C-alpha positions, 0 to 999 in steps of 0.5 A: 789208422790201423795197418791192415795189409801185410805190405803196409805193416812191412812198409811201416817197419822198414820206414821205422828202421830207415828213419832211425838209421838216417837220424843216427847218420845225420847226428854223425854228420853234425858232430863231424862238422862241429869238430872241424869248426872247433879246431883252431890250428890249420893242421888239425882242421885239415885232418878233421876236414878230410874225415868230414868230407868222407862222412859227407860223401858216404851220406850223399852216396847212401842218399841220406843227404842230397849230393848238392847239400854235401858239396855246399857243406864241403865248400863252406868248411874248406873256406873256413879251414883255408881262412885259418893260419 
């Protein structure tokens, strides 16, 4: 369906930009989570956890992910880090 109205064309451009930005941010989140899970020593995992929490909070603030999802991920990662010894 061709976009005939200027507002629809602009909306399509904005959606495309936002989708790309969100994809990039979600990839950053996934990478940060994997870094925490890959750590074997507790000290390194705690350092990575702090960085990951900051990334998740930023994503929740920008509404890239829901704030409850960010909280759930942080909780699971914290449990995993606390299990390490």
